[in-house]
Structures are given as C-alpha cells and as structure tokens.
Predicted model as a PDB file, atoms N, CA, C, CB and O in Angstrom, pLDDT in the B-factor column:
MODEL        1                                                                  
ATOM      1  N   MET A   1      12.007  12.214   0.073  1.00 44.00           N  
ATOM      2  CA  MET A   1      10.909  12.932  -0.541  1.00 44.00           C  
ATOM      3  C   MET A   1       9.669  12.741   0.310  1.00 44.00           C  
ATOM      4  CB  MET A   1      10.667  12.453  -1.991  1.00 44.00           C  
ATOM      5  O   MET A   1       9.336  11.607   0.656  1.00 44.00           O  
ATOM      6  N   SER A   2       8.972  13.821   0.662  1.00 45.00           N  
ATOM      7  CA  SER A   2       7.749  13.713   1.449  1.00 45.00           C  
ATOM      8  C   SER A   2       6.600  13.296   0.538  1.00 45.00           C  
ATOM      9  CB  SER A   2       7.426  15.054   2.164  1.00 45.00           C  
ATOM     10  O   SER A   2       6.744  13.279  -0.685  1.00 45.00           O  
ATOM     11  N   GLY A   3       5.464  12.962   1.136  1.00 48.00           N  
ATOM     12  CA  GLY A   3       4.311  12.537   0.370  1.00 48.00           C  
ATOM     13  C   GLY A   3       3.738  13.623  -0.521  1.00 48.00           C  
ATOM     14  O   GLY A   3       2.946  13.326  -1.415  1.00 48.00           O  
ATOM     15  N   LEU A   4       4.123  14.885  -0.299  1.00 47.00           N  
ATOM     16  CA  LEU A   4       3.577  15.983  -1.080  1.00 47.00           C  
ATOM     17  C   LEU A   4       4.455  16.365  -2.262  1.00 47.00           C  
ATOM     18  CB  LEU A   4       3.374  17.175  -0.201  1.00 47.00           C  
ATOM     19  O   LEU A   4       3.989  17.046  -3.176  1.00 47.00           O  
ATOM     20  N   GLU A   5       5.687  15.950  -2.263  1.00 53.00           N  
ATOM     21  CA  GLU A   5       6.598  16.310  -3.350  1.00 53.00           C  
ATOM     22  C   GLU A   5       6.418  15.349  -4.513  1.00 53.00           C  
ATOM     23  CB  GLU A   5       8.065  16.302  -2.867  1.00 53.00           C  
ATOM     24  O   GLU A   5       6.226  14.149  -4.319  1.00 53.00           O  
ATOM     25  N   MET A   6       6.483  15.883  -5.712  1.00 52.00           N  
ATOM     26  CA  MET A   6       6.386  15.069  -6.906  1.00 52.00           C  
ATOM     27  C   MET A   6       7.780  14.752  -7.410  1.00 52.00           C  
ATOM     28  CB  MET A   6       5.559  15.775  -7.991  1.00 52.00           C  
ATOM     29  O   MET A   6       8.659  15.613  -7.355  1.00 52.00           O  
ATOM     30  N   PRO A   7       8.009  13.541  -7.902  1.00 54.00           N  
ATOM     31  CA  PRO A   7       9.308  13.221  -8.473  1.00 54.00           C  
ATOM     32  C   PRO A   7       9.535  14.034  -9.739  1.00 54.00           C  
ATOM     33  CB  PRO A   7       9.417  11.717  -8.771  1.00 54.00           C  
ATOM     34  O   PRO A   7       8.581  14.528 -10.340  1.00 54.00           O  
ATOM     35  N   PRO A   8      10.794  14.176 -10.149  1.00 59.00           N  
ATOM     36  CA  PRO A   8      11.075  14.941 -11.361  1.00 59.00           C  
ATOM     37  C   PRO A   8      10.347  14.356 -12.566  1.00 59.00           C  
ATOM     38  CB  PRO A   8      12.579  14.979 -11.626  1.00 59.00           C  
ATOM     39  O   PRO A   8      10.201  13.141 -12.695  1.00 59.00           O  
ATOM     40  N   SER A   9       9.897  15.241 -13.438  1.00 61.00           N  
ATOM     41  CA  SER A   9       9.208  14.807 -14.644  1.00 61.00           C  
ATOM     42  C   SER A   9      10.110  13.890 -15.458  1.00 61.00           C  
ATOM     43  CB  SER A   9       8.769  16.017 -15.484  1.00 61.00           C  
ATOM     44  O   SER A   9      11.301  14.158 -15.619  1.00 61.00           O  
ATOM     45  N   GLY A  10       9.531  12.802 -15.971  1.00 65.00           N  
ATOM     46  CA  GLY A  10      10.299  11.864 -16.771  1.00 65.00           C  
ATOM     47  C   GLY A  10      11.003  10.801 -15.942  1.00 65.00           C  
ATOM     48  O   GLY A  10      11.606   9.886 -16.502  1.00 65.00           O  
ATOM     49  N   SER A  11      10.938  10.904 -14.626  1.00 73.00           N  
ATOM     50  CA  SER A  11      11.581   9.910 -13.773  1.00 73.00           C  
ATOM     51  C   SER A  11      10.753   8.630 -13.781  1.00 73.00           C  
ATOM     52  CB  SER A  11      11.753  10.447 -12.324  1.00 73.00           C  
ATOM     53  O   SER A  11       9.565   8.664 -14.100  1.00 73.00           O  
ATOM     54  N   PRO A  12      11.368   7.499 -13.433  1.00 77.00           N  
ATOM     55  CA  PRO A  12      10.605   6.242 -13.378  1.00 77.00           C  
ATOM     56  C   PRO A  12       9.421   6.324 -12.421  1.00 77.00           C  
ATOM     57  CB  PRO A  12      11.515   5.096 -12.961  1.00 77.00           C  
ATOM     58  O   PRO A  12       8.375   5.730 -12.685  1.00 77.00           O  
ATOM     59  N   ALA A  13       9.568   7.051 -11.313  1.00 76.00           N  
ATOM     60  CA  ALA A  13       8.462   7.180 -10.359  1.00 76.00           C  
ATOM     61  C   ALA A  13       7.294   7.926 -10.989  1.00 76.00           C  
ATOM     62  CB  ALA A  13       8.928   7.906  -9.084  1.00 76.00           C  
ATOM     63  O   ALA A  13       6.140   7.551 -10.780  1.00 76.00           O  
ATOM     64  N   THR A  14       7.576   8.978 -11.761  1.00 86.00           N  
ATOM     65  CA  THR A  14       6.517   9.738 -12.425  1.00 86.00           C  
ATOM     66  C   THR A  14       5.821   8.874 -13.473  1.00 86.00           C  
ATOM     67  CB  THR A  14       7.090  11.014 -13.077  1.00 86.00           C  
ATOM     68  O   THR A  14       4.595   8.886 -13.584  1.00 86.00           O  
ATOM     69  N   GLU A  15       6.604   8.132 -14.233  1.00 89.00           N  
ATOM     70  CA  GLU A  15       6.019   7.258 -15.246  1.00 89.00           C  
ATOM     71  C   GLU A  15       5.138   6.199 -14.601  1.00 89.00           C  
ATOM     72  CB  GLU A  15       7.117   6.594 -16.083  1.00 89.00           C  
ATOM     73  O   GLU A  15       4.051   5.905 -15.098  1.00 89.00           O  
ATOM     74  N   HIS A  16       5.602   5.627 -13.496  1.00 84.00           N  
ATOM     75  CA  HIS A  16       4.808   4.620 -12.791  1.00 84.00           C  
ATOM     76  C   HIS A  16       3.517   5.234 -12.264  1.00 84.00           C  
ATOM     77  CB  HIS A  16       5.616   4.004 -11.633  1.00 84.00           C  
ATOM     78  O   HIS A  16       2.459   4.613 -12.361  1.00 84.00           O  
ATOM     79  N   ALA A  17       3.583   6.434 -11.711  1.00 87.00           N  
ATOM     80  CA  ALA A  17       2.390   7.109 -11.201  1.00 87.00           C  
ATOM     81  C   ALA A  17       1.393   7.359 -12.332  1.00 87.00           C  
ATOM     82  CB  ALA A  17       2.771   8.440 -10.519  1.00 87.00           C  
ATOM     83  O   ALA A  17       0.188   7.206 -12.137  1.00 87.00           O  
ATOM     84  N   GLN A  18       1.879   7.737 -13.498  1.00 90.00           N  
ATOM     85  CA  GLN A  18       1.001   7.976 -14.640  1.00 90.00           C  
ATOM     86  C   GLN A  18       0.358   6.674 -15.114  1.00 90.00           C  
ATOM     87  CB  GLN A  18       1.781   8.631 -15.788  1.00 90.00           C  
ATOM     88  O   GLN A  18      -0.810   6.661 -15.500  1.00 90.00           O  
ATOM     89  N   GLN A  19       1.123   5.576 -15.084  1.00 91.00           N  
ATOM     90  CA  GLN A  19       0.572   4.276 -15.473  1.00 91.00           C  
ATOM     91  C   GLN A  19      -0.522   3.852 -14.497  1.00 91.00           C  
ATOM     92  CB  GLN A  19       1.687   3.204 -15.529  1.00 91.00           C  
ATOM     93  O   GLN A  19      -1.565   3.346 -14.910  1.00 91.00           O  
ATOM     94  N   LEU A  20      -0.282   4.059 -13.199  1.00 89.00           N  
ATOM     95  CA  LEU A  20      -1.289   3.707 -12.206  1.00 89.00           C  
ATOM     96  C   LEU A  20      -2.553   4.544 -12.382  1.00 89.00           C  
ATOM     97  CB  LEU A  20      -0.729   3.889 -10.797  1.00 89.00           C  
ATOM     98  O   LEU A  20      -3.663   4.028 -12.247  1.00 89.00           O  
ATOM     99  N   ALA A  21      -2.391   5.823 -12.679  1.00 91.00           N  
ATOM    100  CA  ALA A  21      -3.537   6.715 -12.850  1.00 91.00           C  
ATOM    101  C   ALA A  21      -4.389   6.303 -14.050  1.00 91.00           C  
ATOM    102  CB  ALA A  21      -3.061   8.160 -13.016  1.00 91.00           C  
ATOM    103  O   ALA A  21      -5.594   6.554 -14.072  1.00 91.00           O  
ATOM    104  N   ALA A  22      -3.775   5.681 -15.033  1.00 93.00           N  
ATOM    105  CA  ALA A  22      -4.493   5.297 -16.236  1.00 93.00           C  
ATOM    106  C   ALA A  22      -5.232   3.960 -16.087  1.00 93.00           C  
ATOM    107  CB  ALA A  22      -3.532   5.223 -17.394  1.00 93.00           C  
ATOM    108  O   ALA A  22      -6.041   3.610 -16.945  1.00 93.00           O  
ATOM    109  N   LEU A  23      -4.969   3.222 -15.029  1.00 92.00           N  
ATOM    110  CA  LEU A  23      -5.591   1.917 -14.850  1.00 92.00           C  
ATOM    111  C   LEU A  23      -7.065   2.048 -14.481  1.00 92.00           C  
ATOM    112  CB  LEU A  23      -4.853   1.124 -13.779  1.00 92.00           C  
ATOM    113  O   LEU A  23      -7.469   3.022 -13.846  1.00 92.00           O  
ATOM    114  N   PRO A  24      -7.862   1.063 -14.881  1.00 94.00           N  
ATOM    115  CA  PRO A  24      -9.239   1.017 -14.367  1.00 94.00           C  
ATOM    116  C   PRO A  24      -9.201   0.831 -12.843  1.00 94.00           C  
ATOM    117  CB  PRO A  24     -10.058  -0.144 -15.050  1.00 94.00           C  
ATOM    118  O   PRO A  24      -8.210   0.341 -12.300  1.00 94.00           O  
ATOM    119  N   LEU A  25     -10.264   1.218 -12.168  1.00 94.00           N  
ATOM    120  CA  LEU A  25     -10.304   1.206 -10.707  1.00 94.00           C  
ATOM    121  C   LEU A  25      -9.909  -0.149 -10.121  1.00 94.00           C  
ATOM    122  CB  LEU A  25     -11.690   1.581 -10.228  1.00 94.00           C  
ATOM    123  O   LEU A  25      -9.061  -0.211  -9.232  1.00 94.00           O  
ATOM    124  N   ARG A  26     -10.503  -1.214 -10.600  1.00 95.00           N  
ATOM    125  CA  ARG A  26     -10.213  -2.552 -10.046  1.00 95.00           C  
ATOM    126  C   ARG A  26      -8.743  -2.914 -10.229  1.00 95.00           C  
ATOM    127  CB  ARG A  26     -11.103  -3.622 -10.719  1.00 95.00           C  
ATOM    128  O   ARG A  26      -8.124  -3.457  -9.313  1.00 95.00           O  
ATOM    129  N   SER A  27      -8.184  -2.625 -11.377  1.00 94.00           N  
ATOM    130  CA  SER A  27      -6.769  -2.923 -11.625  1.00 94.00           C  
ATOM    131  C   SER A  27      -5.867  -2.089 -10.728  1.00 94.00           C  
ATOM    132  CB  SER A  27      -6.418  -2.673 -13.094  1.00 94.00           C  
ATOM    133  O   SER A  27      -4.856  -2.579 -10.225  1.00 94.00           O  
ATOM    134  N   TYR A  28      -6.233  -0.833 -10.530  1.00 93.00           N  
ATOM    135  CA  TYR A  28      -5.463   0.046  -9.644  1.00 93.00           C  
ATOM    136  C   TYR A  28      -5.425  -0.527  -8.224  1.00 93.00           C  
ATOM    137  CB  TYR A  28      -6.069   1.472  -9.633  1.00 93.00           C  
ATOM    138  O   TYR A  28      -4.362  -0.619  -7.611  1.00 93.00           O  
ATOM    139  N   LEU A  29      -6.600  -0.909  -7.712  1.00 94.00           N  
ATOM    140  CA  LEU A  29      -6.658  -1.471  -6.367  1.00 94.00           C  
ATOM    141  C   LEU A  29      -5.901  -2.798  -6.283  1.00 94.00           C  
ATOM    142  CB  LEU A  29      -8.114  -1.668  -5.941  1.00 94.00           C  
ATOM    143  O   LEU A  29      -5.182  -3.046  -5.316  1.00 94.00           O  
ATOM    144  N   ASP A  30      -6.065  -3.645  -7.295  1.00 94.00           N  
ATOM    145  CA  ASP A  30      -5.351  -4.937  -7.312  1.00 94.00           C  
ATOM    146  C   ASP A  30      -3.841  -4.748  -7.319  1.00 94.00           C  
ATOM    147  CB  ASP A  30      -5.768  -5.761  -8.533  1.00 94.00           C  
ATOM    148  O   ASP A  30      -3.109  -5.556  -6.748  1.00 94.00           O  
ATOM    149  N   GLU A  31      -3.384  -3.706  -7.949  1.00 90.00           N  
ATOM    150  CA  GLU A  31      -1.943  -3.451  -8.048  1.00 90.00           C  
ATOM    151  C   GLU A  31      -1.379  -2.771  -6.807  1.00 90.00           C  
ATOM    152  CB  GLU A  31      -1.653  -2.598  -9.262  1.00 90.00           C  
ATOM    153  O   GLU A  31      -0.232  -3.019  -6.434  1.00 90.00           O  
ATOM    154  N   THR A  32      -2.169  -1.918  -6.165  1.00 91.00           N  
ATOM    155  CA  THR A  32      -1.603  -1.072  -5.120  1.00 91.00           C  
ATOM    156  C   THR A  32      -2.033  -1.414  -3.699  1.00 91.00           C  
ATOM    157  CB  THR A  32      -1.958   0.324  -5.394  1.00 91.00           C  
ATOM    158  O   THR A  32      -1.250  -1.239  -2.765  1.00 91.00           O  
ATOM    159  N   VAL A  33      -3.257  -1.896  -3.513  1.00 94.00           N  
ATOM    160  CA  VAL A  33      -3.801  -2.045  -2.169  1.00 94.00           C  
ATOM    161  C   VAL A  33      -4.062  -3.505  -1.778  1.00 94.00           C  
ATOM    162  CB  VAL A  33      -5.079  -1.260  -2.057  1.00 94.00           C  
ATOM    163  O   VAL A  33      -3.753  -3.922  -0.662  1.00 94.00           O  
ATOM    164  N   VAL A  34      -4.621  -4.256  -2.690  1.00 96.00           N  
ATOM    165  CA  VAL A  34      -5.101  -5.600  -2.363  1.00 96.00           C  
ATOM    166  C   VAL A  34      -4.015  -6.517  -1.786  1.00 96.00           C  
ATOM    167  CB  VAL A  34      -5.683  -6.237  -3.595  1.00 96.00           C  
ATOM    168  O   VAL A  34      -4.290  -7.202  -0.801  1.00 96.00           O  
ATOM    169  N   PRO A  35      -2.805  -6.567  -2.340  1.00 95.00           N  
ATOM    170  CA  PRO A  35      -1.824  -7.511  -1.775  1.00 95.00           C  
ATOM    171  C   PRO A  35      -1.558  -7.290  -0.280  1.00 95.00           C  
ATOM    172  CB  PRO A  35      -0.516  -7.399  -2.535  1.00 95.00           C  
ATOM    173  O   PRO A  35      -1.612  -8.238   0.503  1.00 95.00           O  
ATOM    174  N   VAL A  36      -1.277  -6.071   0.109  1.00 96.00           N  
ATOM    175  CA  VAL A  36      -0.979  -5.806   1.520  1.00 96.00           C  
ATOM    176  C   VAL A  36      -2.247  -5.865   2.365  1.00 96.00           C  
ATOM    177  CB  VAL A  36      -0.304  -4.435   1.680  1.00 96.00           C  
ATOM    178  O   VAL A  36      -2.186  -6.242   3.535  1.00 96.00           O  
ATOM    179  N   LEU A  37      -3.386  -5.504   1.800  1.00 97.00           N  
ATOM    180  CA  LEU A  37      -4.639  -5.578   2.539  1.00 97.00           C  
ATOM    181  C   LEU A  37      -4.995  -7.027   2.877  1.00 97.00           C  
ATOM    182  CB  LEU A  37      -5.768  -4.929   1.733  1.00 97.00           C  
ATOM    183  O   LEU A  37      -5.407  -7.318   4.000  1.00 97.00           O  
ATOM    184  N   LEU A  38      -4.839  -7.926   1.918  1.00 97.00           N  
ATOM    185  CA  LEU A  38      -5.121  -9.340   2.174  1.00 97.00           C  
ATOM    186  C   LEU A  38      -4.191  -9.900   3.248  1.00 97.00           C  
ATOM    187  CB  LEU A  38      -4.983 -10.156   0.879  1.00 97.00           C  
ATOM    188  O   LEU A  38      -4.621 -10.678   4.100  1.00 97.00           O  
ATOM    189  N   GLN A  39      -2.928  -9.509   3.208  1.00 97.00           N  
ATOM    190  CA  GLN A  39      -1.997  -9.965   4.239  1.00 97.00           C  
ATOM    191  C   GLN A  39      -2.400  -9.418   5.605  1.00 97.00           C  
ATOM    192  CB  GLN A  39      -0.559  -9.537   3.896  1.00 97.00           C  
ATOM    193  O   GLN A  39      -2.324 -10.128   6.608  1.00 97.00           O  
ATOM    194  N   GLY A  40      -2.824  -8.168   5.643  1.00 98.00           N  
ATOM    195  CA  GLY A  40      -3.262  -7.568   6.892  1.00 98.00           C  
ATOM    196  C   GLY A  40      -4.509  -8.249   7.436  1.00 98.00           C  
ATOM    197  O   GLY A  40      -4.620  -8.468   8.642  1.00 98.00           O  
ATOM    198  N   LEU A  41      -5.445  -8.584   6.559  1.00 98.00           N  
ATOM    199  CA  LEU A  41      -6.649  -9.282   6.993  1.00 98.00           C  
ATOM    200  C   LEU A  41      -6.327 -10.682   7.494  1.00 98.00           C  
ATOM    201  CB  LEU A  41      -7.657  -9.354   5.856  1.00 98.00           C  
ATOM    202  O   LEU A  41      -6.944 -11.156   8.449  1.00 98.00           O  
ATOM    203  N   ALA A  42      -5.370 -11.346   6.861  1.00 98.00           N  
ATOM    204  CA  ALA A  42      -4.957 -12.669   7.329  1.00 98.00           C  
ATOM    205  C   ALA A  42      -4.343 -12.571   8.727  1.00 98.00           C  
ATOM    206  CB  ALA A  42      -3.950 -13.304   6.341  1.00 98.00           C  
ATOM    207  O   ALA A  42      -4.641 -13.389   9.598  1.00 98.00           O  
ATOM    208  N   ALA A  43      -3.484 -11.569   8.939  1.00 98.00           N  
ATOM    209  CA  ALA A  43      -2.881 -11.371  10.259  1.00 98.00           C  
ATOM    210  C   ALA A  43      -3.959 -11.041  11.283  1.00 98.00           C  
ATOM    211  CB  ALA A  43      -1.819 -10.249  10.216  1.00 98.00           C  
ATOM    212  O   ALA A  43      -3.890 -11.489  12.427  1.00 98.00           O  
ATOM    213  N   LEU A  44      -4.938 -10.270  10.881  1.00 98.00           N  
ATOM    214  CA  LEU A  44      -6.044  -9.900  11.760  1.00 98.00           C  
ATOM    215  C   LEU A  44      -6.819 -11.134  12.213  1.00 98.00           C  
ATOM    216  CB  LEU A  44      -6.983  -8.917  11.052  1.00 98.00           C  
ATOM    217  O   LEU A  44      -7.161 -11.253  13.390  1.00 98.00           O  
ATOM    218  N   THR A  45      -7.098 -12.045  11.293  1.00 98.00           N  
ATOM    219  CA  THR A  45      -7.851 -13.243  11.657  1.00 98.00           C  
ATOM    220  C   THR A  45      -7.025 -14.192  12.522  1.00 98.00           C  
ATOM    221  CB  THR A  45      -8.323 -13.966  10.404  1.00 98.00           C  
ATOM    222  O   THR A  45      -7.577 -14.895  13.368  1.00 98.00           O  
ATOM    223  N   ARG A  46      -5.713 -14.216  12.316  1.00 98.00           N  
ATOM    224  CA  ARG A  46      -4.845 -15.055  13.161  1.00 98.00           C  
ATOM    225  C   ARG A  46      -4.787 -14.523  14.584  1.00 98.00           C  
ATOM    226  CB  ARG A  46      -3.426 -15.128  12.574  1.00 98.00           C  
ATOM    227  O   ARG A  46      -4.890 -15.289  15.543  1.00 98.00           O  
ATOM    228  N   GLU A  47      -4.623 -13.222  14.722  1.00 97.00           N  
ATOM    229  CA  GLU A  47      -4.390 -12.628  16.042  1.00 97.00           C  
ATOM    230  C   GLU A  47      -5.668 -12.226  16.776  1.00 97.00           C  
ATOM    231  CB  GLU A  47      -3.511 -11.424  15.897  1.00 97.00           C  
ATOM    232  O   GLU A  47      -5.685 -12.183  18.006  1.00 97.00           O  
ATOM    233  N   ARG A  48      -6.727 -11.936  16.043  1.00 98.00           N  
ATOM    234  CA  ARG A  48      -8.010 -11.520  16.617  1.00 98.00           C  
ATOM    235  C   ARG A  48      -7.841 -10.516  17.765  1.00 98.00           C  
ATOM    236  CB  ARG A  48      -8.773 -12.741  17.114  1.00 98.00           C  
ATOM    237  O   ARG A  48      -8.214 -10.793  18.905  1.00 98.00           O  
ATOM    238  N   PRO A  49      -7.278  -9.357  17.448  1.00 98.00           N  
ATOM    239  CA  PRO A  49      -7.029  -8.355  18.493  1.00 98.00           C  
ATOM    240  C   PRO A  49      -8.326  -7.745  19.018  1.00 98.00           C  
ATOM    241  CB  PRO A  49      -6.121  -7.250  17.957  1.00 98.00           C  
ATOM    242  O   PRO A  49      -9.377  -7.830  18.383  1.00 98.00           O  
ATOM    243  N   GLU A  50      -8.223  -7.135  20.181  1.00 98.00           N  
ATOM    244  CA  GLU A  50      -9.385  -6.492  20.802  1.00 98.00           C  
ATOM    245  C   GLU A  50      -9.895  -5.331  19.943  1.00 98.00           C  
ATOM    246  CB  GLU A  50      -9.028  -5.989  22.213  1.00 98.00           C  
ATOM    247  O   GLU A  50     -11.103  -5.113  19.850  1.00 98.00           O  
ATOM    248  N   ASN A  51      -8.982  -4.590  19.320  1.00 98.00           N  
ATOM    249  CA  ASN A  51      -9.370  -3.466  18.467  1.00 98.00           C  
ATOM    250  C   ASN A  51      -8.904  -3.755  17.031  1.00 98.00           C  
ATOM    251  CB  ASN A  51      -8.757  -2.115  18.998  1.00 98.00           C  
ATOM    252  O   ASN A  51      -7.798  -3.365  16.659  1.00 98.00           O  
ATOM    253  N   PRO A  52      -9.723  -4.426  16.230  1.00 98.00           N  
ATOM    254  CA  PRO A  52      -9.299  -4.842  14.892  1.00 98.00           C  
ATOM    255  C   PRO A  52      -9.020  -3.689  13.926  1.00 98.00           C  
ATOM    256  CB  PRO A  52     -10.342  -5.723  14.302  1.00 98.00           C  
ATOM    257  O   PRO A  52      -8.156  -3.809  13.057  1.00 98.00           O  
ATOM    258  N   ILE A  53      -9.738  -2.581  14.068  1.00 98.00           N  
ATOM    259  CA  ILE A  53      -9.519  -1.445  13.166  1.00 98.00           C  
ATOM    260  C   ILE A  53      -8.136  -0.851  13.394  1.00 98.00           C  
ATOM    261  CB  ILE A  53     -10.605  -0.365  13.370  1.00 98.00           C  
ATOM    262  O   ILE A  53      -7.399  -0.605  12.439  1.00 98.00           O  
ATOM    263  N   ASP A  54      -7.781  -0.621  14.655  1.00 98.00           N  
ATOM    264  CA  ASP A  54      -6.435  -0.109  14.961  1.00 98.00           C  
ATOM    265  C   ASP A  54      -5.370  -1.095  14.508  1.00 98.00           C  
ATOM    266  CB  ASP A  54      -6.286   0.169  16.470  1.00 98.00           C  
ATOM    267  O   ASP A  54      -4.350  -0.697  13.944  1.00 98.00           O  
ATOM    268  N   PHE A  55      -5.603  -2.379  14.753  1.00 98.00           N  
ATOM    269  CA  PHE A  55      -4.634  -3.396  14.356  1.00 98.00           C  
ATOM    270  C   PHE A  55      -4.390  -3.340  12.852  1.00 98.00           C  
ATOM    271  CB  PHE A  55      -5.118  -4.796  14.767  1.00 98.00           C  
ATOM    272  O   PHE A  55      -3.243  -3.303  12.406  1.00 98.00           O  
ATOM    273  N   LEU A  56      -5.472  -3.334  12.071  1.00 98.00           N  
ATOM    274  CA  LEU A  56      -5.330  -3.334  10.615  1.00 98.00           C  
ATOM    275  C   LEU A  56      -4.671  -2.050  10.125  1.00 98.00           C  
ATOM    276  CB  LEU A  56      -6.694  -3.509   9.947  1.00 98.00           C  
ATOM    277  O   LEU A  56      -3.810  -2.089   9.246  1.00 98.00           O  
ATOM    278  N   GLY A  57      -5.068  -0.925  10.684  1.00 97.00           N  
ATOM    279  CA  GLY A  57      -4.444   0.345  10.294  1.00 97.00           C  
ATOM    280  C   GLY A  57      -2.951   0.343  10.580  1.00 97.00           C  
ATOM    281  O   GLY A  57      -2.155   0.757   9.736  1.00 97.00           O  
ATOM    282  N   ASN A  58      -2.569  -0.117  11.758  1.00 97.00           N  
ATOM    283  CA  ASN A  58      -1.143  -0.189  12.100  1.00 97.00           C  
ATOM    284  C   ASN A  58      -0.405  -1.178  11.213  1.00 97.00           C  
ATOM    285  CB  ASN A  58      -0.967  -0.578  13.564  1.00 97.00           C  
ATOM    286  O   ASN A  58       0.730  -0.926  10.809  1.00 97.00           O  
ATOM    287  N   TYR A  59      -1.047  -2.306  10.908  1.00 97.00           N  
ATOM    288  CA  TYR A  59      -0.424  -3.300  10.030  1.00 97.00           C  
ATOM    289  C   TYR A  59      -0.144  -2.685   8.655  1.00 97.00           C  
ATOM    290  CB  TYR A  59      -1.334  -4.553   9.888  1.00 97.00           C  
ATOM    291  O   TYR A  59       0.949  -2.839   8.110  1.00 97.00           O  
ATOM    292  N   LEU A  60      -1.133  -1.991   8.104  1.00 96.00           N  
ATOM    293  CA  LEU A  60      -0.961  -1.402   6.771  1.00 96.00           C  
ATOM    294  C   LEU A  60       0.147  -0.349   6.775  1.00 96.00           C  
ATOM    295  CB  LEU A  60      -2.282  -0.774   6.288  1.00 96.00           C  
ATOM    296  O   LEU A  60       0.938  -0.273   5.835  1.00 96.00           O  
ATOM    297  N   LEU A  61       0.202   0.457   7.826  1.00 95.00           N  
ATOM    298  CA  LEU A  61       1.266   1.464   7.906  1.00 95.00           C  
ATOM    299  C   LEU A  61       2.641   0.805   8.040  1.00 95.00           C  
ATOM    300  CB  LEU A  61       1.016   2.411   9.094  1.00 95.00           C  
ATOM    301  O   LEU A  61       3.605   1.238   7.409  1.00 95.00           O  
ATOM    302  N   LYS A  62       2.724  -0.215   8.844  1.00 95.00           N  
ATOM    303  CA  LYS A  62       4.006  -0.889   9.077  1.00 95.00           C  
ATOM    304  C   LYS A  62       4.482  -1.656   7.846  1.00 95.00           C  
ATOM    305  CB  LYS A  62       3.889  -1.840  10.260  1.00 95.00           C  
ATOM    306  O   LYS A  62       5.686  -1.728   7.600  1.00 95.00           O  
ATOM    307  N   HIS A  63       3.572  -2.223   7.077  1.00 94.00           N  
ATOM    308  CA  HIS A  63       3.930  -3.070   5.942  1.00 94.00           C  
ATOM    309  C   HIS A  63       3.737  -2.395   4.589  1.00 94.00           C  
ATOM    310  CB  HIS A  63       3.124  -4.326   5.984  1.00 94.00           C  
ATOM    311  O   HIS A  63       3.664  -3.070   3.562  1.00 94.00           O  
ATOM    312  N   ASN A  64       3.655  -1.075   4.584  1.00 91.00           N  
ATOM    313  CA  ASN A  64       3.490  -0.328   3.338  1.00 91.00           C  
ATOM    314  C   ASN A  64       4.714  -0.576   2.443  1.00 91.00           C  
ATOM    315  CB  ASN A  64       3.304   1.205   3.623  1.00 91.00           C  
ATOM    316  O   ASN A  64       5.820  -0.166   2.794  1.00 91.00           O  
ATOM    317  N   PRO A  65       4.534  -1.236   1.302  1.00 87.00           N  
ATOM    318  CA  PRO A  65       5.681  -1.542   0.437  1.00 87.00           C  
ATOM    319  C   PRO A  65       6.284  -0.309  -0.234  1.00 87.00           C  
ATOM    320  CB  PRO A  65       5.264  -2.527  -0.623  1.00 87.00           C  
ATOM    321  O   PRO A  65       7.366  -0.401  -0.813  1.00 87.00           O  
ATOM    322  N   ARG A  66       5.618   0.829  -0.172  1.00 82.00           N  
ATOM    323  CA  ARG A  66       6.137   2.051  -0.805  1.00 82.00           C  
ATOM    324  C   ARG A  66       6.976   2.879   0.142  1.00 82.00           C  
ATOM    325  CB  ARG A  66       4.998   2.892  -1.329  1.00 82.00           C  
ATOM    326  O   ARG A  66       7.527   3.903  -0.262  1.00 82.00           O  
ATOM    327  N   LYS A  67       7.088   2.460   1.399  1.00 81.00           N  
ATOM    328  CA  LYS A  67       7.922   3.164   2.375  1.00 81.00           C  
ATOM    329  C   LYS A  67       9.127   2.306   2.706  1.00 81.00           C  
ATOM    330  CB  LYS A  67       7.121   3.503   3.662  1.00 81.00           C  
ATOM    331  O   LYS A  67       9.067   1.079   2.625  1.00 81.00           O  
ATOM    332  N   ALA A  68      10.209   2.948   3.075  1.00 66.00           N  
ATOM    333  CA  ALA A  68      11.388   2.202   3.495  1.00 66.00           C  
ATOM    334  C   ALA A  68      11.020   1.339   4.688  1.00 66.00           C  
ATOM    335  CB  ALA A  68      12.564   3.154   3.840  1.00 66.00           C  
ATOM    336  O   ALA A  68      10.382   1.809   5.630  1.00 66.00           O  
ATOM    337  N   GLY A  69      11.421   0.084   4.646  1.00 57.00           N  
ATOM    338  CA  GLY A  69      11.157  -0.811   5.756  1.00 57.00           C  
ATOM    339  C   GLY A  69       9.866  -1.589   5.613  1.00 57.00           C  
ATOM    340  O   GLY A  69       9.636  -2.534   6.368  1.00 57.00           O  
ATOM    341  N   GLY A  70       9.010  -1.219   4.662  1.00 54.00           N  
ATOM    342  CA  GLY A  70       7.790  -1.965   4.451  1.00 54.00           C  
ATOM    343  C   GLY A  70       8.086  -3.235   3.690  1.00 54.00           C  
ATOM    344  O   GLY A  70       9.047  -3.288   2.922  1.00 54.00           O  
ATOM    345  N   SER A  71       7.276  -4.261   3.890  1.00 57.00           N  
ATOM    346  CA  SER A  71       7.527  -5.515   3.197  1.00 57.00           C  
ATOM    347  C   SER A  71       6.215  -6.218   2.893  1.00 57.00           C  
ATOM    348  CB  SER A  71       8.441  -6.422   4.031  1.00 57.00           C  
ATOM    349  O   SER A  71       5.226  -6.056   3.607  1.00 57.00           O  
ATOM    350  N   LEU A  72       6.223  -6.985   1.843  1.00 57.00           N  
ATOM    351  CA  LEU A  72       5.119  -7.864   1.525  1.00 57.00           C  
ATOM    352  C   LEU A  72       5.583  -9.286   1.785  1.00 57.00           C  
ATOM    353  CB  LEU A  72       4.637  -7.675   0.052  1.00 57.00           C  
ATOM    354  O   LEU A  72       6.054  -9.968   0.875  1.00 57.00           O  
ATOM    355  N   GLU A  73       5.450  -9.733   3.030  1.00 52.00           N  
ATOM    356  CA  GLU A  73       5.992 -11.019   3.453  1.00 52.00           C  
ATOM    357  C   GLU A  73       5.311 -12.171   2.803  1.00 52.00           C  
ATOM    358  CB  GLU A  73       5.896 -11.164   4.920  1.00 52.00           C  
ATOM    359  O   GLU A  73       5.661 -13.323   3.063  1.00 52.00           O  
TER     360      GLU A  73                                                      
ENDMDL                                                                          
END                                                                             
C-alpha cells in the first residue's frame, strides 16, 4: 500500500489512524514521533556528523517503525 492509499474501512489500520487523529497534539507526537526522534538525536550526538540535518533525516527514514525494515532499537 502506498502512502496515499487508505486501508479498508473497519480495518485495524483505519481504527488505529482514527485513534491517533483523536489524540491531543502532545499525545500524538509522544506516540508517533518522539520515540524514534529521541533515538535519532542520540545517534546524532554520538556520531556528530558534518551535516547533522541530513544525518537525522536519513536516520528517521531508515528507522521509521511504520515501514518494513524500520526498527526502534
């Protein structure tokens, strides 16, 4: 499924998306972004790359838990 396709109505993915949409902003970010972002920032401080923005962007793409192959180590 591409990022533009919606899962079938009533599917667990649709229900989860609706639950996320109903969360307050802080809870939404804590549930979806903060865990992988904190890990990316920790890796950034360990490695101190020449281009930190590119490093962090690549880290987030590589470790996206919603894509196949992504992990929250």
